[in-house]
C-alpha positions in Angstrom: -67.3 -113.5 -147.8 -69.0 -113.0 -144.5 -68.1 -110.3 -141.9 -66.1 -112.7 -139.6 -64.0 -114.0 -142.5 -63.3 -110.4 -143.6 -62.3 -109.4 -140.1 -60.0 -112.5 -139.8 -58.4 -111.6 -143.1 -57.9 -108.0 -142.0 -56.2 -109.2 -138.8 -53.9 -111.6 -140.5 -52.9 -109.0 -143.1 -51.6 -106.6 -140.4 -49.6 -109.1 -138.4 -45.9 -110.0 -138.2 -45.3 -113.4 -136.5 -42.3 -113.6 -134.3 -40.9 -117.2 -134.2 -38.9 -116.8 -131.0 -41.7 -115.6 -128.8 -44.7 -116.8 -130.7 -46.2 -113.3 -130.6 -48.3 -112.1 -133.5 -47.3 -108.4 -133.5 -50.0 -106.0 -134.8 -48.5 -103.7 -137.4 -51.5 -101.5 -138.1 -52.8 -98.5 -136.2 -52.2 -98.5 -132.5 -53.0 -96.5 -129.3 -50.8 -96.8 -126.2 -49.1 -99.9 -127.7 -52.4 -101.7 -128.3 -53.4 -102.5 -131.9 -56.6 -100.8 -133.2 -58.9 -102.0 -135.9 -62.1 -100.5 -137.0 -65.0 -102.9 -137.1 -68.5 -101.7 -137.9 -67.2 -98.1 -137.7 -66.0 -98.6 -134.1 -62.3 -98.6 -133.1 -61.6 -101.7 -131.1 -58.4 -103.1 -129.7 -57.0 -105.7 -132.1 -56.3 -108.3 -129.4 -60.0 -108.3 -128.4 -61.0 -108.8 -132.0 -58.5 -111.6 -132.3 -59.9 -113.3 -129.2 -63.4 -113.1 -130.6 -62.5 -114.3 -134.1 -60.3 -117.2 -132.9 -61.8 -118.2 -129.5 -65.3 -116.7 -129.0 -67.3 -114.0 -127.3 -65.9 -112.0 -124.4 -68.2 -112.4 -121.4 -69.7 -109.2 -120.0 -67.5 -107.5 -117.4 -64.4 -109.4 -118.5 -61.3 -108.2 -120.3 -58.8 -109.8 -122.6 -55.3 -110.2 -121.0 -51.9 -111.0 -122.4 -49.9 -114.0 -121.0 -46.9 -112.7 -123.0 -47.2 -109.1 -121.7 -46.9 -107.7 -125.2 -49.6 -105.1 -125.8 -49.4 -105.4 -129.6 -49.6 -109.2 -129.6 -52.9 -110.6 -131.0 -51.9 -114.3 -130.9 -55.0 -116.1 -129.5 -52.7 -118.6 -127.7 -51.3 -115.6 -125.7 -54.7 -114.2 -124.7 -56.9 -115.1 -121.7 -60.0 -113.8 -120.2 -60.0 -112.2 -116.7 -61.2 -109.3 -114.6 -59.3 -106.1 -114.2 -58.3 -107.4 -110.8 -56.9 -110.6 -112.4 -54.9 -108.6 -114.8 -53.5 -106.3 -112.1 -52.6 -109.3 -110.0 -50.8 -110.9 -113.0 -48.9 -107.6 -113.6 -47.9 -107.4 -109.9 -46.7 -111.1 -109.9 -44.6 -110.6 -113.0 -43.2 -107.3 -111.7 -44.8 -105.3 -114.6 -46.6 -103.0 -112.2 -45.5 -101.3 -109.0 -47.7 -101.4 -106.0 -46.7 -98.2 -104.2 -48.3 -99.3 -100.9 -46.1 -102.4 -100.9 -42.9 -100.3 -101.1 -43.9 -98.2 -98.0 -42.5 -99.3 -94.7 -44.7 -96.9 -92.5 -48.2 -95.6 -92.6 -48.8 -91.8 -93.1 -48.8 -91.3 -89.3 -45.4 -93.0 -89.0 -46.4 -96.4 -87.6 -44.4 -99.4 -89.0 -46.2 -101.8 -91.4 -44.8 -104.9 -89.6 -45.6 -107.6 -87.1 -48.8 -107.2 -85.1 -49.4 -103.7 -86.4 -49.8 -105.0 -90.1 -53.3 -105.5 -91.3 -53.9 -107.1 -94.7 -57.1 -105.6 -96.2 -59.3 -106.5 -99.2 -57.4 -106.9 -102.5 -54.2 -107.4 -100.6 -53.8 -103.8 -99.4 -51.8 -103.3 -96.2 -53.0 -101.2 -93.3 -52.0 -100.0 -89.9 -53.7 -101.6 -86.9 -52.9 -98.6 -84.6 -54.6 -96.2 -87.0 -57.5 -98.6 -87.6 -58.1 -98.9 -83.9 -58.0 -95.1 -83.5 -60.7 -94.7 -86.2 -62.9 -97.4 -84.5 -62.8 -95.7 -81.1 
């Protein structure tokens, strides 16, 4: 039995499949809700291992995200590759993550984030045009 087959067997032995959601819930060790599995004496998140076993290598600089939003799920059909920014945007769109800046109505100096005073910066961050112009002077 080769290493990939052994790892695949270890993954399937510690999973409970949920018919309603399609999630494969990791029942082994976990950290902060993510499954952990030791491979080659290194603790690795189980969903990453599942992705590599069932789909293929994870490109450098990319992470494995969950379409189901269940940290303990290792179903390869629920996993996708993206950047940290992609994952954060997905969380914001689904309401899983609060964007504190989006909840603010005024900048720290009291100017309203609205109308001609609102500036949308990189990564969708909001800014105050009055304050920006003061800095540029």
